[in-house]
C-alpha positions in Angstrom: 251.4 125.8 15.3 251.6 123.2 18.1 249.8 123.6 21.4 253.2 124.1 23.0 253.9 126.8 20.5 250.7 128.6 21.3 251.4 128.5 25.1 254.8 130.1 24.5 253.3 133.0 22.6 252.3 135.2 25.6 252.4 138.9 24.8 255.0 140.9 26.8 256.1 137.8 28.8 259.7 138.9 28.7 259.1 142.6 29.3 261.1 143.6 32.4 261.6 146.5 34.6 264.6 147.6 36.6 264.4 148.9 40.2 263.6 151.1 41.8 259.9 151.2 40.8 256.4 151.5 42.3 253.6 149.1 41.7 250.3 151.0 41.9 247.2 148.9 42.6 243.7 150.5 42.2 240.3 149.2 43.0 237.9 148.4 40.1 234.2 149.3 40.6 234.7 150.3 44.2 232.1 153.0 43.9 229.3 150.4 43.6 231.0 148.0 46.0 231.2 150.6 48.8 227.7 151.9 48.3 226.7 150.8 51.8 229.8 152.1 53.6 230.0 155.4 55.4 230.7 158.5 53.3 232.9 160.2 52.5 235.3 158.0 54.4 234.8 154.7 56.2 237.3 153.8 58.9 236.5 150.1 58.7 237.2 150.0 55.0 240.4 152.0 55.5 241.6 149.5 58.1 240.8 146.6 55.9 242.7 148.2 53.0 245.7 149.0 55.1 245.6 145.4 56.5 245.7 144.0 53.0 248.7 146.2 52.1 250.4 145.2 55.3 249.7 141.5 54.6 251.4 141.9 51.2 254.5 143.4 52.8 254.7 140.7 55.5 253.6 137.5 53.7 253.7 137.8 49.9 257.4 137.1 49.8 258.0 140.1 47.5 259.0 142.5 50.3 258.4 146.0 49.1 260.1 148.7 51.2 256.9 150.7 51.8 253.3 150.9 50.9 251.5 154.3 50.7 247.7 154.1 50.5 244.7 156.4 50.1 241.2 155.9 48.9 241.2 152.6 47.0 244.8 152.9 45.9 248.1 151.4 47.2 251.5 152.3 46.0 254.3 149.7 46.7 257.9 150.7 46.4 260.5 148.1 45.4 264.2 148.6 45.5 264.9 145.1 44.2 263.4 143.1 41.3 261.0 140.2 42.2 260.5 137.8 39.4 263.6 139.2 37.8 261.5 142.3 37.0 259.0 140.5 34.8 256.2 143.1 34.3 253.3 140.6 33.8 254.2 138.7 37.0 254.6 141.9 39.1 251.2 143.3 37.9 249.2 140.1 38.2 250.6 138.8 41.5 250.5 142.1 43.3 246.9 142.9 42.2 245.6 139.4 42.9 247.2 139.2 46.3 245.9 142.5 47.6 242.4 141.9 46.0 242.2 138.5 47.7 243.3 139.8 51.1 240.8 142.6 50.9 238.0 140.2 49.7 238.6 138.0 52.8 238.6 141.0 55.1 235.4 142.6 53.6 233.6 139.3 53.1 232.8 140.2 49.4 234.7 139.7 46.2 236.7 142.7 44.9 238.9 143.1 41.8 241.9 145.4 41.3 244.4 146.3 38.6 248.0 147.1 38.8 250.7 149.0 36.9 254.4 149.5 37.3 256.0 153.0 37.4 259.8 153.0 37.1 261.5 155.8 39.0 265.0 157.0 39.7 266.2 157.0 43.4 265.8 160.8 43.4 262.2 160.6 42.1 260.9 158.5 44.9 260.0 161.4 47.2 258.5 163.3 44.3 256.3 160.4 43.4 255.1 160.2 47.0 254.5 164.0 47.1 252.4 163.8 44.0 250.4 160.8 45.4 249.8 162.7 48.6 248.6 165.7 46.7 246.2 163.5 44.9 245.0 162.2 48.3 244.2 165.8 49.3 242.4 166.6 46.1 240.4 163.4 46.5 239.6 164.5 50.1 238.4 167.9 49.1 236.2 166.5 46.3 234.8 163.7 48.3 233.6 165.9 51.2 232.2 168.4 48.7 230.4 165.8 46.7 228.8 164.0 49.7 227.9 167.3 51.4 225.9 168.3 48.3 224.3 164.8 48.1 223.3 164.9 51.7 221.6 168.3 51.0 219.4 166.5 48.4 221.3 167.0 45.2 221.6 164.1 42.8 224.9 162.4 42.2 225.1 163.8 38.7 224.0 167.2 39.9 226.7 167.3 42.6 229.3 166.1 40.1 228.4 168.8 37.7 228.4 171.5 40.4 231.9 170.5 41.6 233.2 170.3 38.0 232.9 174.1 37.7 234.5 174.9 41.1 238.1 175.4 42.0 239.5 173.4 44.9 239.6 176.6 47.0 235.9 177.2 46.2 234.9 173.7 47.4 237.0 174.3 50.6 235.2 177.6 51.2 231.8 176.1 50.5 232.4 173.4 53.1 233.8 175.8 55.6 230.5 177.9 55.4 228.7 174.6 56.2 230.8 174.0 59.3 233.2 171.5 57.7 236.8 172.4 58.4 238.9 170.1 56.2 242.0 170.9 58.1 240.5 169.2 61.2 239.5 166.0 59.5 241.5 162.9 60.4 245.1 163.0 59.1 244.7 159.6 57.3 241.8 161.0 55.2 243.9 164.1 54.2 247.4 162.6 53.8 246.9 158.8 53.5 248.6 156.0 55.4 252.0 154.5 55.0 253.2 151.1 56.0 257.0 150.6 56.2 259.7 148.5 57.7 261.7 149.7 60.7 264.1 148.0 63.1 261.1 147.1 65.3 259.1 145.5 62.5 256.4 146.7 60.1 254.9 150.1 61.1 251.6 151.6 60.2 251.7 155.4 60.2 248.2 156.9 60.2 249.4 160.4 61.1 251.8 161.2 58.2 253.6 164.5 57.8 253.3 166.2 54.4 256.0 164.8 52.2 256.8 168.3 50.9 257.9 169.3 54.4 261.3 168.6 56.0 259.7 166.1 58.4 258.1 164.2 55.5 261.3 164.1 53.4 263.3 163.0 56.4 260.9 160.1 57.1 261.1 158.9 53.5 264.9 159.2 53.5 265.2 157.2 56.8 263.1 154.4 55.4 265.1 154.3 52.2 268.5 154.5 54.0 267.5 151.6 56.3 266.4 149.5 53.4 269.6 150.1 51.5 272.0 149.1 54.3 
């Protein structure tokens, strides 16, 4: 086989996806990387992460309709098909752009991976609802974990204790210790969304629940504006 023939043998190079779809970008090894940051949440890191997602929306040239972030995850919604929907390009460019933006902001190298999730128009709100539910579960677990660690339990011991507890049990355990999860910052519980409006790109750090009428209306307004 010639060198040219080898170079043309890329696996999945012609695998394509049709819009609409989400690209979900996740941090790799962020537990170690964030060891020196505040726990269970660090506002400085959250701002850097949101800034990286916003930079992607404003400057990457790919123009997703919205970005929904929580923890070390960002979900980017596309109603069109950059790179003619080529899966490898979408994954590699999205992950590398956000990772490089975040590395610059944090002053340390980070790596991220990406995957594409095709959805129907009607499934967009459900995808966001499921992601926000995961943000809440992560919120409950993180507060429970670091509360036990602060009390002297080892990381493995805290993990084992929480593994045998229901979400409601963790919530009650924290409440008995003076932690009311319902009064923690909204961005910790519900995530942050960046989206386009008539006035430019908006960062919403006080999101409604996507399962409520206000949440569904917000998403529909964003989609309707993008489809005009």
